[in-house]
N, C-alpha and C positions, 0 to 999 in steps of 0.2 A: 359879728357875722359868723355863722356856723359853716365850716368847711370840712370836707373829708380829707383826712390825711392817711397816707399809706401806713398800715400797721404791719410791720415786717415780721414774718414768722420764720423760725429756724427749725429745720427738720432734725429730729433725733433719729439717727439711722438704725440704732439697735433698740430693742424693746425697752420702754420706760419702766422704771420700777413701779410695781403695782402695790399700792398701800391702800388700805381700806379706811383711812382716817385722814382728816385734814387739820393737823394741829401745828407742829413746829418741825423744822428740819432735823433729820436724823444726824446730819453731819457726816454721812458716810458717802464717799465718792465711788463712782462706778466707772466702768470702762469708758475710754475716751469716745466722745461722740463727735462726728464730723459736722462742722458748721457749714451749712449751704443755704444760699439765698433761694427763697421760693417765690413764685409769682404772687404779686400783691393784689391781683384782680379780685379774688374771692375775699381776702381779708379786708379789703377796703370797704366791703359791704357789711362787715360785722360790727365795726365800731365807728361812731362819729364823735367828734370833740370840737369844742370851740378853742381854736388855737391859731398860731401863725402858719403861713404857708411853709411847706417843707419839701425837700427834694426826695428822690426815690431811693436813697441809700442811707443805711443806718448812720454811717459816719457823718454824712452831710446833715442828716437830721439833727444829730447831737451838736454839730458845730453851729447850727442855727440858734442854739440856746444863747440867750444874752449873757455875755461875759464881761462887757465893758463896765456895767454898773449894776447895782442891786435894785431890783424892782419890788421893794417891800411896800406893803400897805402901811397905814399909819400905825406907829408903834404903840403898843399897850404896855405899860410898866406894871409888873406884878412882883410882889415880894418873893425873893428867893430864899428867905430865911424861915419859911414854914418848916414844919417837922418833916424832914426827908430821910430816906434810907441811904446810908453810905454804901453805894453799890460796889461789888467786887468786879474785877476786870482782869483781862489779859491784854498785853500790848505786843504788836508785831511791827517790826521795821527791818528792812534789809541791812545786813552788816555792810560797812563801807567797802569791804573787799568784793561784795557781790553787786554793788551799784554800777550801773552803766556809766561810761565816761561822759556821755552827754547829759546825764541826769543832774539836776540842780539840788541843793540842800533840801532835805525833807521838811524842815520847818518853814519853808517858804510858802507852802500850800496848806490850806485848812486840813486838819486831820479827819479821819473817817471813823465813825462809830457804828458798829453793827449791833442790832437789837434782835434777839431771838423771839420765837413764838411761845404760845402757851405750852407749859410742861417742858420747855427747852432750857438751855443754859448757854453760857458763853462758849462752851466747847463745840457747839453746833457749827459755828463759823470759823473754827480754828484753822482747819486745812485750807479753806477758801481764802481767809485773810492772809495766811502765810504765803500762799501762791500769788495773790494779788500784790502783796507788798514787794515781791521780786520782779513783777512785770511792769509796774507803772513807770512811765517816762517822767511823770511829775510826782516824784516820791513823796509819800505822806506817812505819818505815823497812823497806825490802824489799831483801834481798840475794839474788843468784844466785851460786852457787859452781861452780867447776871442781873435781870430785872427783879424788882421786889417780889418776895415770896418764892424765889427760884434760886437754884444753885447754891453758891457759898454765902448767900445773904442770911443764913440761919442765925446770925447774931442779932437780927432785928426783924422778926416776922411781924407782919401787919395784917389787919383785917380788911383794910381799904385797898381796893384794886382799881380805883378809877383811873382813867387815862390822864386826867389832869394831874393827879398825884404822881403817877409814874413818869410823866413828862418832867415834873419838878425834880424828881430824883435824878433824871439824866442831866438836867440843867445844873444841878448842884455838883454832879460829877465833872461837868465841863469846867465849872468855876473853881472847883477845889483841886482837881487833878491835872487838867490841861492848863498850862501856864497862860496867863493873860498877856496878849501882845500889846506893846506900846509903840505907837508910831507918832511921828511929828510931821504935821502938814505945813503948808506955806504960811498959814495964819498963826501958827504957834503950836505949842505942845498940847496934844490931845491923847486921851487913852481910849483905845479901841478894844472892846471886849472880844474874847476869842470866838471865832466862828468855826463851825464844823460842818461836815457833810454827814448826814445820817442815812443809814441803810437799815430798813426794818422789814422783817417777815411776819406775816399774819398778825398776831397780837402786837408784836414789836413794830410792825408796820403802822398800826394804829397809834402806838405811842409816838412814833416818829412824826406822823402827821399832826397829832395834837401838839407836839413840841414846836413844829414849824408854824402852826397857826397861833400859838400862844406867844412865842418869842421869835418872830420872823427875822429880826435883826441879828439873831445869833446863828442862823442856819444859812450856810453857803450853798447847800445843795441837798436834795432829798430824793432817795430812791426807795420805792415801795414794792415789795415782793408779794404779789398775789393777794391783795386785800384791798377793800374799798372802805371809805369813811362812812359806813352805814351800819344799821343794826341788822344782825343776823338772827333768824328765828328758827326754833325747832321745827316749825311747820314749813320752812322753806326747803329749797332743793340744794342749798349750798353744802350741807353736811353738818350744820350746827347741832342737830339732834345727836349725831354720832359723837361729837365732842362732849356734850353734856352727859351722855351715857358713859363715856370713858371716865370722865372726872368723877361722877358719882360712884361708879363701880370700883375704881382704884382707891378712892378716898375711904371707902367702907372697910378696907383691909386694915385691921388694927395690929400693928407689929408687936404690941405688948400683950396680945392675947395669949392665953396658955391653954394647954390641952385639958379637956374635961372628960368626964365619964362617957359622955355621948360619943366623943371622938375616939375614945380608947387611948391606951398608952399611959405613961406616967403622969400623974397629976402634978401641976405646977410647972411643967416644962413648957417653954415657949413653943407656940404652934408654928412660927416661922423662924427657922434657924439659918436658912440659906436662901440665896436668891432663887434657887430652884424651887423651894417651897412656895415662894411668892409667885413665881412664874406659873406654877401649877394652879394656884388659887385664881390668878388672873384669867387663865385659860377657861376655868369653869364659871367665871363670874358673868360673862355676857358673850353673845355670839360675835360681836365685833372684835373681841380680844382673842378670837381663835387665830388671828393673823400673827405668826411668830415674829415678823419684823416689827409690828406695832408693839407687841409685848416687850421686845428687846429695847425699843425706844423708851417705853415707860420705865423699864428697869434701869436706865441710865440715871434715873433720879433716886436710886437706892444706893446707900453706902453702908459700910461696916465701921463701927466704932468700938473701942475697947469696952468691955463690959463693966469696968470699974467706974466709967463715967460716960454716959450717953451724950454728954455735951462737949466732949473733947474733940480735938481736931481730927478730920478724916485721915485714915491711914492709906488712902489711895489703893486699897486692895480691890481690884476689879475682877478677881477670879470668881467663878460661879459658886464654888464652895467656900464658905467663910470659915475661919478658925472658930472652934467651939468657944473660945474666950471672947469672941466678938459679938456685938449686937447689931441688928439691922436698923437703919434709920433713913427716913425719907428726906431728901434734899428739896422737898417741896412743902410749902405750908398749905396743906389741903384745906384747913379751916378757912383761911383767908380767901382761897380761890373759890371754894363752894359758897362762901358768904357773899361774894360779889360776882358770881358767874353771870348774873344778868347785866351788870355793868360791862363786863368783858365782852359780852355779845353786842353791846351797844357802842356808842361813841360819844364822848363828852369833851368839851373844850372850856377852859376857864370855869370848871365845875358846873357847867351847864350841859344838860343832856341834849344832844343834837339829833335826837331820834325823830324820824318822820313816820307817821302812822302808815303811810304807803311807801314802801321802798321804791316803787316804780314811778312815783310822781313827786318831784321836789317842788316845794312851794316857791312862789315868786319872790318871797322875802329872803330867800337864802343869801343872795348876793348882797343885799342891802344891809341885813341885820346880823349876818354871821361873818366871822373873821375870814381873811384870805391870806394865803402866802403866794406872793407873786414872783418868787424865784423860780428856778428851773426844776421841775419835778419829773422824774422818770419812773413810770409804772411798768413793771415786768410781770406779765401775766402767763400762767401756765395754761396752755391750750386745752388740756384735758380737765382743768379745774373749773368749778362753777362759782368761785368766790369773787370773781369780777365779771359782772354781767353788763350787757348793753344798757339795761335800765339804771345802772349805777353811774353812767358817764355824765349825766347832767349834774349829779351831786359832786362828782370829782371836779368837773369844770367850775362849779360854783366856788369851791374851796381853793382850787389850784388852776387859775386861768392859763398859766404857761406850763402845761404838762404835755408829755408824750407817752403813748402807750405802745409797748412792744409785746408780742406774743411769741413764746417758745412752744412750737407745736410738739405734741406728744408728751409734754411734761405736765405733771399734776400740780397740786398745791405746794408741795415741797420742792419748788422749782430749783433752788440752789443745791439741793441734795440729789435730785434726779438728773439735772443737767448742769453740773458744776462748771464744765469748761465753757459752755454757752453763757452762763451767768457771769463768769469772770470776764469773758470777752466783752460783754455789754457794759459791765461796770468799768472796765478799763477805758472803753470808748468814752463813756460819760466823764470819768475823772480826768482823762488826758485831753479833753476837747479844748 
C-alpha cells in the first residue's frame, strides 16, 4: 500500500553555499545554521513512498525503524576474494575522557563507515566524523575511506570503477580491518560477521547502496546523502553534464608537460610548477571552473612530491606555492575515472547494470528480479538539489522498501558540507534511535 509520509524539511537560516557543480563534499564547514521545524503541508505533496506509517516528528520517524530484528532479503553469497583494492582510511573515536558517563562501550554498536563522492577523499568527512563521534549516545567507531582511484590509494590504481567492484573493496575493508565479532547463542557457538552502518554521498552513496544490495546481511544501517540508485545522463537536469565536463577538463591537464616555443620561456621547464599554475589553467579550461570554490575543491586532489621520486610518500605540503624541488602529482587516477565515467553515471549490482531506459518509469520486474535491502534506509536530500527527484522514488522503494526520505531546505547536493550541523543532527537521531 502506498501512503504519504511527512518529509520533514529544515530551514537553513543563512545563505547556503552556492557551488556550480554537484560532485563530492568539500569538507568545509560553514557558520552554524539554526535547525527549525517547518510545516510539512507542502513537503507532503512533494514525495510519495511505499513505507510504514510514521508520526510527524523526525525523532519519532526514526524510532519507528525496526530495531528488534534484521529484515534482510534472502542472502546471496558472493566471493570476497576477488581482486580488491586495499582502501586507505582514517578512524575517529572519542577518547575515554570525553565520553559521556551514560555512554556504553563503543564496540557494542556497529561501526560507521563514510564514503565520499566523485573526486573526493576521506578528508571530506573528517570534521563531521570527528564531531559526530563526540555526540553519539551510542558510541561507535567511525571510519572514513578513500574509494578506489581516489586519495591515498595511489598504490593500486585501477581502470575499473563499477559499483560492484567498489562495493567489494569496502567489504574487504570491513573483513580485513574491522574485527569480526564472535557471539554465542543458546544453541551453541556461532560466528557472526561484522556488521556496519554505511553513510555515502553522491558516488559514495551509490557504492553504499550497491554494498547493501549485494551483502545485506553485513549492513546494519544505510544512510544515503543526495543520490538515487539510477542512471544520470548528460541530457538530464540533475547536473551530470557538469560533472562530465569537469572530469574531462581537469584530466586533460598533463602535469608532466613542459614549456615549448609556442608558450615562450625556457625549453624543458615544467609548465605547471605550483598549484597556482594549475589553478590558472583550470580557470581557463571551461566556464564551469570559473567558480573559485569549485577549483579549490579540485585542487585538494593535487599534492607535491620530492622531485627525486614522483612515487614517494606525500609531504603534506598544502601551501599554494610549492618548493622548486617538488613536483606536482594528482591524487586521482584520471585514466580510471575517464575510462569508466559511464559506469559511474549508472548503477550496477552484482556486476549487472541496473539501468532503466526511462528514469521516470521503473519496470514491474524491479521488485521481483532485482535485489532488495530490507533494513532501515535513511535518504537525506538537499532541497536545492535535483539529484533526487519524485520520479526516482519508485526505484528507491523497489530496492529499499523500508526507507525514509528527509529534505534539508536550502541545501544543495553537497548537503553535508553546506549544512553540517543539520546533517550531524539527523545522523545522530538515526544512529541513536
